[in-house]
BADO-281506 format. One line per field, with one value per residue (C-alpha): residue in three letters; residue number from 1; x, y, z. Coordinates in pm, 1 decimal, always signed. Layout:
BADO-281506
code: (ALA:...);
pos: (NUM:...);
u: (X:...);
v: (Y:...);
w: (Z:...);
END
This chain:
BADO-281506
code: (MET:GLU:LEU:ARG:GLN:LEU:GLN:TYR:PHE:THR:VAL:VAL:PHE:GLU:GLU:GLY:SER:VAL:THR:ARG:ALA:SER:GLN:ARG:LEU:ASN:VAL:VAL:GLN:PRO:ALA:LEU:SER:GLN:GLN:ILE:SER:LYS:LEU:GLU:GLU:GLU:LEU:GLY:ARG:GLN:LEU:PHE:THR:ARG:THR:PRO:LYS:GLY:MET:VAL:PRO:THR:GLU:GLN:GLY:THR:GLU:ALA:TYR:GLN:LEU:PHE:SER:GLY:ILE:LEU:ARG:ASP:LEU:ARG:SER:ALA:CYS:GLN:LYS:LEU:GLU:GLU:ASP:ASP:GLY:GLN:VAL:ARG:GLY:THR:VAL:THR:LEU:GLY:VAL:VAL:THR:SER:VAL:ALA:ASN:ASN:ALA:LEU:VAL:ASP:THR:LEU:LEU:GLY:PHE:HIS:ARG:LYS:TYR:PRO:ASP:VAL:HIS:VAL:ARG:ALA:THR:GLY:GLY:TYR:THR:ASP:GLU:LEU:ASN:GLU:MET:LEU:ARG:ALA:GLY:GLN:LEU:ASP:LEU:ILE:ILE:ILE:ASN:VAL:PRO:PRO:GLN:ALA:ARG:THR:PRO:GLN:MET:THR:ASP:ILE:ILE:CYS:GLU:ASP:LEU:VAL:LEU:ILE:GLY:ALA:ALA:ASP:THR:ALA:GLN:PRO:LEU:PRO:GLU:PRO:VAL:ASP:PHE:ALA:ARG:ILE:ASN:GLU:LEU:LYS:LEU:VAL:ILE:PRO:SER:VAL:ARG:HIS:GLY:LEU:ARG:ALA:ILE:MET:ASP:ARG:ALA:ALA:SER:THR:ALA:GLY:ILE:ALA:LEU:ALA:PRO:ARG:MET:GLU:PHE:ASP:ASP:LEU:LYS:PRO:ILE:GLU:ASP:PHE:ILE:SER:HIS:SER:ASP:PHE:PHE:THR:ILE:LEU:PRO:PRO:LEU:ALA:VAL:SER:ARG:ALA:LEU:ARG:SER:GLY:GLN:LEU:LYS:ALA:TYR:ARG:ILE:THR:PRO:ALA:ILE:PRO:ARG:ARG:LEU:VAL:CYS:ILE:THR:ALA:ALA:ASP:ARG:PRO:LEU:SER:ARG:ALA:ALA:THR:LEU:LEU:ILE:ASP:GLU:LEU:ARG:GLU:ARG:MET:ILE:ASP:PHE:SER:TYR:ASP:VAL:SER:VAL:SER:LEU:GLU:ASP:ARG:ASP:GLY:PRO:ALA);
pos: (1:2:3:4:5:6:7:8:9:10:11:12:13:14:15:16:17:18:19:20:21:22:23:24:25:26:27:28:29:30:31:32:33:34:35:36:37:38:39:40:41:42:43:44:45:46:47:48:49:50:51:52:53:54:55:56:57:58:59:60:61:62:63:64:65:66:67:68:69:70:71:72:73:74:75:76:77:78:79:80:81:82:83:84:85:86:87:88:89:90:91:92:93:94:95:96:97:98:99:100:101:102:103:104:105:106:107:108:109:110:111:112:113:114:115:116:117:118:119:120:121:122:123:124:125:126:127:128:129:130:131:132:133:134:135:136:137:138:139:140:141:142:143:144:145:146:147:148:149:150:151:152:153:154:155:156:157:158:159:160:161:162:163:164:165:166:167:168:169:170:171:172:173:174:175:176:177:178:179:180:181:182:183:184:185:186:187:188:189:190:191:192:193:194:195:196:197:198:199:200:201:202:203:204:205:206:207:208:209:210:211:212:213:214:215:216:217:218:219:220:221:222:223:224:225:226:227:228:229:230:231:232:233:234:235:236:237:238:239:240:241:242:243:244:245:246:247:248:249:250:251:252:253:254:255:256:257:258:259:260:261:262:263:264:265:266:267:268:269:270:271:272:273:274:275:276:277:278:279:280:281:282:283:284:285:286:287:288:289:290:291:292:293:294:295:296:297:298:299:300:301:302:303:304:305:306:307:308:309:310);
u: (+945.1:+862.5:+855.5:+493.3:+397.7:+536.3:+355.0:+27.0:+66.6:+128.8:-173.5:-402.8:-271.2:-340.4:-683.8:-800.0:-989.8:-900.9:-1177.6:-1042.5:-683.6:-768.5:-926.2:-623.8:-378.0:-596.2:-549.4:-831.5:-922.9:-845.6:-491.4:-440.4:-566.9:-348.1:-33.7:-111.4:-163.8:+159.3:+348.8:+206.7:+310.8:+665.6:+700.5:+543.9:+311.4:-40.4:-39.2:-414.1:-726.1:-999.4:-1333.1:-1663.9:-1569.4:-1225.1:-863.4:-746.7:-366.3:-221.1:+64.1:+303.7:+127.6:+180.9:+548.8:+582.7:+420.1:+667.7:+957.1:+824.8:+695.2:+1042.6:+1200.1:+958.0:+1012.2:+1390.5:+1345.1:+1133.5:+1394.3:+1671.3:+1475.5:+1408.7:+1777.4:+1884.5:+1625.0:+1744.6:+2119.1:+2118.5:+1973.6:+1645.6:+1311.7:+1090.2:+870.7:+511.8:+344.6:+3.4:-181.2:-511.0:-682.1:-998.3:-1266.9:-1222.2:-880.9:-955.8:-1219.8:-1008.7:-670.2:-533.4:-582.0:-399.2:-117.5:-68.4:-58.5:+228.1:+401.4:+385.2:+545.3:+839.4:+866.9:+719.1:+865.9:+673.8:+350.0:+95.0:-209.6:-453.3:-779.9:-1031.6:-1218.0:-1320.4:-1064.0:-1143.3:-1128.1:-795.7:-642.5:-742.0:-595.3:-268.4:-252.5:-322.9:-34.4:-255.5:-134.0:+206.1:+64.9:-267.3:-383.9:-653.2:-805.5:-688.6:-756.7:-518.3:-353.3:-280.5:+89.9:+273.8:+622.7:+460.6:+259.1:+360.2:+155.3:+31.2:-185.5:-415.4:-696.5:-1021.4:-1355.3:-1551.2:-1911.2:-1952.8:-2233.2:-2297.9:-2111.3:-2433.7:-2640.3:-2888.7:-2864.8:-2631.2:-2411.4:-2199.2:-1833.1:-1728.0:-2039.9:-2140.3:-2134.5:-2389.7:-2644.1:-2548.3:-2881.3:-3055.9:-2917.0:-3029.9:-2749.8:-2635.2:-2334.9:-2140.7:-2304.3:-2188.0:-1961.3:-1722.6:-1439.7:-1534.1:-1878.6:-1724.7:-1522.6:-1838.7:-2040.6:-1770.9:-1766.4:-2146.3:-2143.6:-1891.7:-2116.2:-2416.3:-2607.5:-2687.1:-2645.1:-2977.6:-2899.0:-3182.0:-2979.6:-2676.7:-2460.3:-2197.1:-2006.2:-1878.6:-1918.6:-2302.2:-2275.1:-2063.4:-2309.8:-2609.0:-2492.4:-2376.9:-2737.4:-2934.8:-2954.0:-2813.2:-2482.3:-2232.1:-1941.4:-1620.8:-1245.2:-1146.6:-937.6:-1253.8:-1385.9:-1062.5:-1143.0:-1487.9:-1344.5:-1066.4:-1309.8:-1545.1:-1835.2:-1847.3:-1776.4:-1626.6:-1713.5:-1502.1:-1667.9:-1626.5:-1509.3:-1269.4:-1317.5:-974.0:-917.3:-574.9:-470.4:-178.5:+8.2:+48.0:+285.9:+326.9:+560.3:+690.3:+758.7:+1028.3:+922.8:+1068.0:+1220.9:+923.9:+679.3:+876.2:+876.7:+502.8:+440.5:+647.4:+449.8:+117.0:+218.5:+355.2:+52.3:-204.0:-27.6:-8.0:-379.4:-475.4:-266.2:-442.1:-784.2:-675.9:-553.8:-881.3:-1087.1:-871.7:-914.0:-1291.7:-1292.9:-1459.5:-1802.9:-2097.7);
v: (-2045.8:-1673.0:-1419.0:-1332.7:-1698.0:-1680.3:-1351.3:-1491.6:-1809.2:-1625.6:-1400.4:-1694.4:-1872.7:-1567.8:-1497.2:-1859.1:-1766.4:-1698.8:-1438.5:-1235.5:-1282.4:-1153.2:-842.8:-780.1:-832.2:-666.4:-972.9:-1156.2:-1490.9:-1714.9:-1576.1:-1620.1:-1978.5:-2056.5:-1932.8:-2134.0:-2448.8:-2379.0:-2342.5:-2672.4:-2840.6:-2702.8:-2808.1:-3146.4:-3119.9:-3003.4:-2682.9:-2640.2:-2849.6:-2679.3:-2675.9:-2490.0:-2272.3:-2176.6:-2285.9:-2505.1:-2537.6:-2886.9:-2979.7:-2912.5:-2581.0:-2467.3:-2561.6:-2373.5:-2063.7:-2055.4:-2073.8:-1839.6:-1570.2:-1548.1:-1511.5:-1233.3:-1056.9:-1062.2:-934.9:-641.3:-557.1:-564.4:-336.2:-90.5:-88.3:-14.3:+262.6:+428.6:+400.3:+702.2:+924.9:+981.5:+900.3:+713.9:+407.6:+317.9:+319.2:+158.2:+309.9:+228.5:+471.1:+471.9:+706.0:+952.1:+1030.8:+975.5:+1246.4:+1551.9:+1505.3:+1256.9:+1488.7:+1775.1:+1541.0:+1389.7:+1730.8:+1831.3:+1495.2:+1518.6:+1862.8:+1717.7:+1383.7:+1415.6:+1082.9:+876.8:+721.8:+683.5:+458.5:+530.5:+363.9:+433.9:+168.7:+24.0:-113.5:-482.7:-441.2:-260.9:-520.0:-793.9:-605.3:-558.8:-930.3:-1015.5:-800.2:-545.2:-258.3:-153.8:+25.2:+114.7:+397.4:+273.8:+324.0:+87.2:+52.6:+244.3:-74.3:-229.9:-281.9:-469.1:-428.2:-322.3:-41.1:+326.6:+588.5:+869.9:+1073.0:+1049.8:+1305.1:+1352.3:+1318.2:+1643.1:+1749.4:+1924.2:+2140.8:+2419.4:+2738.4:+2942.0:+2710.1:+2900.1:+2644.3:+2767.3:+2495.5:+2489.9:+2408.4:+2145.4:+1946.8:+1680.3:+1348.2:+1197.1:+1448.1:+1405.7:+1243.6:+1574.4:+1687.9:+1577.6:+1344.2:+1205.8:+975.2:+698.0:+356.9:+52.3:-47.3:+228.5:+188.6:+537.3:+416.4:+145.6:+415.1:+621.0:+323.4:+225.1:+580.7:+580.7:+253.6:+399.6:+704.7:+479.9:+574.8:+430.8:+659.6:+746.8:+903.2:+1026.4:+931.1:+719.8:+707.5:+462.6:+744.6:+1048.0:+1297.7:+1294.1:+1355.5:+1664.7:+1791.9:+1714.7:+1905.3:+2198.0:+2263.0:+2165.0:+2190.0:+1837.2:+1761.2:+1481.6:+1330.6:+1295.9:+1346.1:+1693.4:+1537.7:+1399.0:+1748.1:+1947.0:+2169.2:+2270.7:+2353.9:+2561.6:+2753.2:+2824.6:+2635.8:+2398.3:+2451.2:+2201.3:+2169.9:+1986.7:+1684.8:+1582.4:+1329.5:+1317.0:+1042.8:+969.0:+791.0:+647.2:+651.1:+427.2:+310.8:-65.5:-227.1:-586.7:-801.3:-990.9:-695.3:-430.8:-67.3:+137.7:+476.5:+637.3:+458.3:+562.1:+925.4:+910.1:+786.3:+1076.9:+1322.9:+1182.3:+1208.9:+1562.7:+1699.9:+1541.9:+1651.6:+2007.8:+2023.2:+1859.4:+2117.8:+2403.0:+2266.3:+2219.3:+2578.7:+2702.0:+2508.0:+2621.1:+2983.7:+2941.9:+2754.0:+2936.6:+2983.7:+2935.0);
w: (-2058.0:-2064.4:-1783.2:-1854.6:-1801.0:-1448.1:-1387.1:-1517.6:-1312.7:-983.9:-1034.6:-1118.7:-808.4:-588.7:-734.4:-763.9:-1078.3:-1441.5:-1455.1:-1162.5:-1279.0:-1627.3:-1474.2:-1254.4:-1540.8:-1805.1:-2026.3:-2204.3:-2048.6:-2350.4:-2376.2:-2002.7:-2003.8:-2304.8:-2130.2:-1814.6:-2023.3:-2212.3:-1883.9:-1755.3:-2078.8:-2058.4:-1693.2:-1756.6:-1457.0:-1377.9:-1173.6:-1128.7:-1106.4:-1307.9:-1123.3:-1173.7:-874.4:-1001.6:-1026.9:-738.7:-710.1:-708.4:-476.6:-765.1:-829.3:-470.6:-490.9:-821.3:-670.9:-382.9:-629.3:-897.5:-660.8:-506.8:-851.4:-946.8:-615.0:-666.1:-1020.4:-901.2:-639.3:-899.4:-1133.7:-852.0:-756.7:-1114.0:-1147.8:-827.4:-893.5:-1128.1:-854.7:-1037.7:-875.4:-1117.6:-1146.3:-1065.7:-724.5:-672.4:-379.2:-209.4:+26.9:+234.3:+104.0:+390.2:+239.9:-129.6:-157.0:-70.6:+92.2:-161.4:-459.5:-290.3:-183.9:-529.6:-695.5:-467.3:-511.7:-891.6:-887.3:-693.3:-875.8:-1227.2:-1345.6:-1089.3:-1212.5:-932.0:-967.6:-685.1:-594.0:-318.9:-124.5:+209.0:+453.3:+395.4:+17.2:+30.9:+264.5:+21.4:-275.9:-86.0:-3.4:-368.0:-487.5:-662.2:-443.6:-310.3:-7.4:+151.0:+377.0:+617.3:+962.2:+1237.5:+1611.9:+1844.1:+1972.2:+1628.5:+1553.1:+1274.9:+1123.5:+794.0:+955.2:+951.0:+1133.2:+911.2:+1147.5:+1447.5:+1434.5:+1622.7:+1449.0:+1450.5:+1407.3:+1072.3:+939.5:+692.6:+780.9:+766.6:+987.0:+1202.8:+1483.9:+1761.8:+1909.0:+2223.1:+2182.4:+2243.2:+2153.9:+2407.8:+2220.7:+2459.8:+2320.8:+1955.7:+1864.9:+1934.8:+1599.4:+1253.8:+1153.5:+819.3:+863.0:+684.7:+657.3:+852.0:+560.3:+666.8:+914.4:+1031.7:+1131.6:+1348.6:+1528.2:+1584.8:+1706.1:+1957.6:+2090.6:+2113.0:+2305.1:+2550.4:+2592.4:+2658.9:+2344.4:+2003.2:+1705.3:+1541.4:+1203.1:+982.4:+674.3:+585.2:+273.3:+149.6:-20.1:+168.1:-116.6:-99.8:+275.5:+211.9:-49.9:+172.2:+478.6:+264.1:+160.6:+470.2:+848.0:+889.6:+1059.1:+1010.9:+1205.3:+1006.2:+1029.2:+902.7:+623.9:+463.4:+386.6:+389.0:+90.7:+215.6:+558.0:+403.1:+180.5:+470.3:+313.0:+609.6:+978.0:+1223.9:+1594.2:+1849.3:+2017.7:+2381.8:+2476.7:+2182.8:+1921.7:+1769.6:+1443.6:+1357.9:+994.1:+895.5:+588.5:+546.4:+299.0:+184.4:+394.8:+91.4:-140.2:-84.8:-111.7:-394.3:-323.8:-500.1:-269.1:+39.5:-74.2:-140.2:+215.0:+348.6:+135.6:+254.8:+618.5:+581.4:+395.8:+625.8:+943.3:+808.8:+736.1:+1064.7:+1249.0:+1065.6:+1165.5:+1528.7:+1549.3:+1398.4:+1653.0:+1945.1:+1839.5:+1866.3:+2198.1:+2482.9:+2636.5:+2402.1);
END
């Protein structure tokens, strides 16, 4: 029995499909199927029932998963301990972030992190909250940065930042706006905002419902980068957290306006309950929190300096 057989088996069990498991492991399907069959032969028991819809674990397969996943978890912990005993920070961290962080803030954070810890390999992916939660559960990610409701609490959750959404437009817009902008009158502006696939959109829609309105955007995008480009070259406005367009705000290309009543979004880091965090992952979480708090503070100071009568 080989270690890779146990790794392949646990991934097939978690994915329920050889196709998805091969993509996650970056192993061709025939080789993966061969190793699973070899493991079944060595154990003398059938671990999966093969069906047109995927791989269904047998009772023995479920028992094997509980045993093997614990062995692999202990092995990862032992490797991390040995890596950290010499005082050096190294290893691989797999990170998933919502797109409102991936576009700008993540790049700046990782550049700073790499300068401090050059021996740490970071694999980052952007996505929507539901997708990232699923990847974390499947063991594809060590930690995820997502939006959650204010009341959400779990032992695996660490707060990164709570920031208010702001109205954002081109810095040279000819349309004068009062500050703060009354959210109840937001539909008087030409809006381009994230689509309903976004966790941000859910935050906006809840705020709109509280204000007794329904958002009426002229345009919607799945990706935030086209929104940034669109408002930079038009008289449209969007509603986003400052972190989503941090570079354009810093450069003066875009301008942010405070909204009243405030629309907070809570950004947290969630880790897997069954996998210990490496020192590298813990340091990355600290770096993310520090960088994002610093930028959010800069934006808040800038907005406060402009507050006053229109």
